[in-house]
C-alpha positions as CSV (number, residue, x, y, z in Angstrom):
1,M,134.8,25.3,-139.0
2,A,132.4,24.8,-141.9
3,P,129.5,22.3,-141.3
4,P,129.7,18.9,-143.3
5,P,127.9,18.9,-146.6
6,K,124.3,17.6,-146.5
7,T,123.4,14.3,-148.1
8,P,121.4,15.0,-151.3
9,F,117.7,14.2,-150.9
10,R,116.8,11.1,-152.9
11,G,113.1,10.9,-152.2
12,P,111.1,8.9,-149.6
13,K,112.2,5.4,-148.6
14,A,110.1,2.5,-149.7
15,N,107.7,1.2,-147.1
16,G,108.2,-2.5,-148.1
17,P,111.1,-4.8,-147.4
18,R,114.5,-4.1,-148.6
19,G,114.9,-4.6,-152.3
20,T,111.3,-3.9,-153.3
21,A,111.9,-0.3,-154.4
22,A,113.4,-0.1,-157.9
23,R,116.5,2.0,-158.6
24,P,116.7,4.0,-161.8
25,G,117.8,1.7,-164.6
26,R,117.3,-1.5,-162.7
27,P,114.3,-3.8,-162.5
28,A,112.7,-4.2,-159.1
29,R,113.7,-7.4,-157.3
30,P,111.1,-9.5,-155.4
31,A,111.4,-9.4,-151.6
32,P,113.3,-12.5,-150.3
33,N,110.3,-13.5,-148.2
34,G,107.6,-12.2,-150.5
35,P,105.7,-14.0,-153.3
36,R,107.8,-15.6,-156.0
37,G,108.0,-14.0,-159.5
38,A,106.2,-15.5,-162.5
39,G,109.4,-17.3,-163.6
40,A,110.2,-18.8,-160.2
41,K,110.0,-22.6,-159.7
42,P,106.8,-23.7,-157.9
43,A,107.2,-24.5,-154.2
44,A,107.6,-28.2,-153.5
45,P,104.5,-29.8,-151.9
46,K,104.8,-30.3,-148.1
47,K,105.4,-33.9,-147.1
48,P,103.0,-35.3,-144.6
49,A,104.5,-35.9,-141.1
50,N,105.5,-39.5,-140.6
51,P,104.4,-40.8,-144.0
52,R,103.2,-44.4,-144.0
53,P,105.8,-46.6,-145.7
54,E,104.9,-47.6,-149.3
55,S,105.2,-51.3,-148.3
56,E,102.5,-51.0,-145.5
57,R,99.8,-49.2,-147.5
58,D,98.3,-52.5,-148.6
59,G,98.9,-54.6,-145.5
60,S,100.2,-54.7,-142.0
61,R,103.4,-56.0,-140.4
62,I,103.1,-59.7,-139.4
63,A,103.8,-58.9,-135.7
64,K,100.8,-56.6,-135.6
65,L,98.5,-59.1,-137.3
66,L,99.6,-61.9,-135.0
67,A,99.2,-59.7,-131.9
68,R,95.8,-58.8,-133.1
69,A,95.0,-62.5,-133.4
70,G,96.0,-63.0,-129.8
71,V,99.1,-65.1,-130.5
72,A,101.4,-63.0,-128.3
73,S,102.6,-59.5,-127.8
74,R,104.5,-57.8,-130.7
75,R,107.8,-58.1,-128.9
76,E,107.2,-61.8,-128.2
77,I,106.2,-62.4,-131.8
78,E,109.5,-60.7,-133.0
79,R,111.4,-63.1,-130.7
80,M,109.5,-66.1,-132.1
81,I,110.4,-64.9,-135.7
82,T,114.1,-64.8,-134.8
83,E,113.7,-68.4,-133.4
84,G,112.3,-69.6,-136.7
85,R,108.9,-70.6,-135.2
86,I,106.7,-68.7,-137.7
87,A,106.2,-69.7,-141.4
88,L,104.2,-68.6,-144.4
89,D,103.1,-71.5,-146.7
90,G,105.8,-73.7,-145.2
91,K,108.7,-71.2,-145.6
92,T,110.2,-69.8,-142.4
93,I,109.8,-66.0,-142.0
94,D,113.0,-64.4,-141.0
95,T,112.1,-60.7,-140.5
96,P,109.4,-59.0,-138.5
97,A,109.2,-56.4,-141.2
98,T,107.2,-58.8,-143.4
99,I,104.0,-57.2,-144.7
100,L,100.8,-59.3,-145.1
101,K,97.2,-58.6,-146.0
102,S,95.9,-61.5,-143.9
103,L,97.1,-64.5,-141.9
104,H,96.2,-67.0,-144.5
105,G,99.0,-69.6,-144.7
106,I,100.7,-68.5,-141.5
107,T,101.7,-71.1,-139.0
108,V,103.2,-70.9,-135.5
109,D,105.2,-74.0,-134.4
110,G,103.5,-75.8,-137.3
111,T,99.9,-74.9,-136.3
112,P,97.8,-72.7,-138.6
113,V,96.8,-69.3,-137.2
114,Q,93.1,-68.6,-137.2
115,Q,91.8,-65.2,-138.2
116,P,91.3,-62.7,-135.3
117,A,88.3,-63.3,-133.1
118,P,86.3,-60.4,-131.8
119,A,88.1,-58.6,-129.0
120,K,87.3,-60.0,-125.5
121,L,88.2,-58.6,-122.1
122,F,88.0,-60.4,-118.8
123,R,88.4,-59.4,-115.2
124,F,90.5,-61.6,-112.9
125,H,91.1,-61.1,-109.2
126,K,94.8,-62.0,-109.1
127,P,96.0,-63.5,-105.8
128,R,99.3,-62.8,-104.1
129,G,102.1,-65.2,-104.8
130,V,101.4,-65.8,-108.5
131,L,103.2,-64.3,-111.6
132,S,101.5,-62.5,-114.4
133,T,103.3,-64.5,-117.0
134,E,102.8,-67.7,-119.0
135,R,105.6,-69.7,-117.5
136,D,108.4,-69.1,-115.0
137,P,111.9,-70.6,-115.3
138,K,112.0,-71.0,-111.5
139,G,108.8,-73.0,-111.5
140,R,106.8,-70.5,-109.5
141,P,103.0,-70.5,-110.0
142,T,101.5,-68.2,-112.6
143,I,98.1,-66.8,-113.3
144,Y,97.6,-69.6,-115.9
145,D,97.7,-72.1,-113.2
146,R,94.8,-70.4,-111.5
147,L,92.6,-69.6,-114.5
148,P,89.7,-72.0,-115.2
149,A,89.7,-74.3,-118.2
150,G,87.7,-73.3,-121.3
151,L,88.8,-69.8,-121.6
152,P,90.3,-68.5,-125.0
153,R,94.0,-67.8,-125.2
154,L,94.4,-64.6,-123.0
155,M,97.2,-62.1,-122.4
156,P,97.5,-60.0,-119.2
157,V,97.0,-56.2,-119.5
158,G,99.5,-54.3,-117.3
159,R,101.2,-57.0,-115.3
160,L,101.1,-57.2,-111.5
161,D,104.2,-58.3,-109.7
162,L,104.4,-61.5,-107.6
163,N,103.1,-60.0,-104.3
164,T,100.6,-57.5,-105.8
165,E,97.0,-58.6,-105.8
166,G,93.8,-57.3,-107.3
167,L,92.3,-56.5,-110.7
168,L,94.1,-57.9,-113.7
169,L,92.5,-57.5,-117.1
170,L,93.0,-60.3,-119.6
171,T,92.4,-60.0,-123.4
172,N,92.6,-62.1,-126.5
173,D,93.4,-59.0,-128.6
174,G,97.0,-57.8,-128.8
175,E,96.1,-54.4,-130.2
176,L,93.6,-53.8,-127.3
177,K,96.2,-54.9,-124.8
178,R,98.7,-52.3,-126.3
179,Q,96.0,-49.5,-126.3
180,L,95.3,-50.2,-122.6
181,E,98.9,-50.2,-121.6
182,L,100.3,-47.2,-123.5
183,P,100.7,-44.1,-121.2
184,S,99.7,-41.9,-124.1
185,T,96.1,-43.3,-124.0
186,G,95.8,-42.0,-120.4
187,V,94.1,-45.1,-118.9
188,V,94.1,-44.6,-115.1
189,R,95.1,-47.4,-112.8
190,T,94.0,-47.2,-109.2
191,Y,95.8,-48.9,-106.2
192,R,95.4,-49.1,-102.5
193,A,98.6,-49.6,-100.5
194,R,99.0,-50.5,-96.8
195,A,102.4,-49.1,-95.7
196,F,104.3,-49.0,-92.5
197,G,105.7,-45.6,-91.5
198,Q,104.8,-41.9,-91.4
199,V,103.9,-39.8,-94.3
200,S,101.9,-36.5,-94.7
201,Q,99.3,-35.6,-97.2
202,E,101.6,-32.8,-98.3
203,Q,104.3,-35.3,-99.2
204,L,101.8,-37.3,-101.2
205,E,100.5,-34.3,-103.0
206,D,104.1,-33.5,-104.3
207,L,103.9,-36.7,-106.3
208,I,101.5,-35.0,-108.7
209,E,104.6,-33.4,-110.2
210,G,106.3,-36.7,-110.7
211,V,109.6,-37.8,-109.1
212,E,113.0,-39.2,-110.2
213,I,114.4,-42.2,-108.3
214,D,117.8,-43.7,-109.2
215,G,117.7,-42.1,-112.6
216,I,114.2,-43.3,-113.5
217,R,111.5,-40.7,-114.0
218,Y,108.1,-41.6,-112.7
219,G,105.2,-39.5,-114.0
220,S,102.3,-37.8,-112.2
221,I,100.7,-39.7,-109.3
222,D,97.5,-38.6,-107.6
223,A,98.0,-39.9,-104.0
224,N,95.8,-39.5,-101.0
225,L,95.8,-40.7,-97.4
226,E,92.8,-42.9,-96.6
227,R,93.3,-43.7,-93.0
228,R,95.8,-44.6,-90.3
229,T,95.6,-47.8,-88.3
230,G,98.3,-47.8,-85.7
231,A,101.7,-47.7,-87.4
232,N,100.2,-48.5,-90.8
233,T,98.7,-46.1,-93.3
234,W,96.3,-46.8,-96.2
235,I,97.0,-44.8,-99.3
236,E,95.1,-44.5,-102.6
237,L,97.2,-43.9,-105.7
238,K,96.1,-43.2,-109.3
239,L,98.6,-43.2,-112.2
240,T,98.7,-43.7,-115.9
241,E,102.2,-45.1,-116.5
242,G,102.5,-48.4,-114.7
243,K,106.3,-48.8,-114.8
244,N,107.7,-51.9,-113.1
245,R,107.1,-51.8,-109.4
246,E,106.3,-48.1,-109.7
247,V,104.0,-47.8,-106.6
248,R,106.3,-49.7,-104.3
249,R,109.4,-47.8,-105.4
250,V,107.7,-44.4,-105.0
251,L,106.4,-45.2,-101.5
252,E,109.8,-46.6,-100.5
253,Y,111.3,-43.3,-101.7
254,L,109.0,-41.6,-99.2
255,G,110.4,-43.8,-96.4
256,L,107.4,-46.2,-96.3
257,E,107.5,-50.0,-96.3
258,V,104.7,-51.5,-98.4
259,S,103.1,-54.6,-96.8
260,R,100.1,-54.9,-99.1
261,L,99.3,-53.6,-102.5
262,I,96.0,-54.0,-104.3
263,R,94.9,-52.8,-107.8
264,T,91.3,-51.8,-107.4
265,S,90.5,-50.5,-110.9
266,Y,91.9,-50.2,-114.5
267,G,90.1,-47.5,-116.4
268,P,86.4,-47.8,-115.8
269,F,86.7,-51.5,-114.9
270,E,86.7,-52.1,-111.1
271,L,87.5,-55.0,-108.8
272,E,84.5,-54.4,-106.6
273,D,83.7,-57.4,-104.4
274,M,85.0,-60.0,-106.8
275,P,86.4,-63.0,-104.8
276,V,90.1,-63.8,-105.0
277,G,90.8,-66.1,-108.0
278,A,87.5,-65.3,-109.7
279,V,87.3,-64.4,-113.4
280,D,84.4,-63.0,-115.5
281,E,84.0,-61.5,-119.0
282,I,83.3,-57.8,-119.5
283,R,80.3,-57.2,-121.8
284,R,81.3,-56.6,-125.4
285,H,79.2,-53.4,-125.5
286,D,81.2,-52.0,-122.6
287,V,84.5,-53.0,-124.3
288,I,83.6,-51.2,-127.5
289,T,82.3,-48.1,-125.7
290,F,85.4,-47.8,-123.7
291,R,87.7,-48.5,-126.7
292,N,86.1,-45.6,-128.5
293,T,87.0,-43.2,-125.7
294,L,90.7,-44.0,-125.8
295,K,93.1,-41.3,-126.9
296,S,94.8,-41.9,-130.3
């Protein structure tokens, strides 16, 4: 049987991408991924990620400005707007998307809003049995029933539940409050818990990977056994999220019953030996220094 005819030799293949070598009688085509030809349209400029809306370039949303002025949190301000409690030059504002350069002419419940005061931060040793809220529909005592007269309007940073005691930071600045509370800024909260039951250090160390309980994901917790006193165990926990009742739920998940929970520090600010119910102001220099260390 005769061998098949050989394919005629057409010269060496081009080393570049397909389409770069010209065939006789045809112009060479640019590679699909290569540089564009002289007649090609210029590439469109890349858009910046998350461009700032045109309407916000010369001002800020009203909720942000009012929170900065210490009126309330952004969420609470949005609720106040829907309730028709905020006005500009006597006209009720009906949307939280309103952009303003300043608070001039703004009133809340008919009272003019002052320009933001310098950010202040206070330590408060919250007792057990009081709520970290302004008022309670059930008439239970709140932190504002325990704070001394003469303080500026203050908002709690990272609320403590009814039966949790210890360090509660208070500020007049809504933006500082938000910075301190966001998990993305990485501010560490430290707690000491007294719990009934048995747990090992190995079980506590597993919390560093986080845990999911009833469909809720809790982030990394650095937990360590401090000491055992009879059937009770003292545990120190450090975390950056601060979800509602997070420490209690995680320890209950491990089979422990929490009988006492104390927050001992928030970032670099510590409870130390502050008496229950006492309040003092953190030095402005320390507030500024700490704020400059926060992650963006």
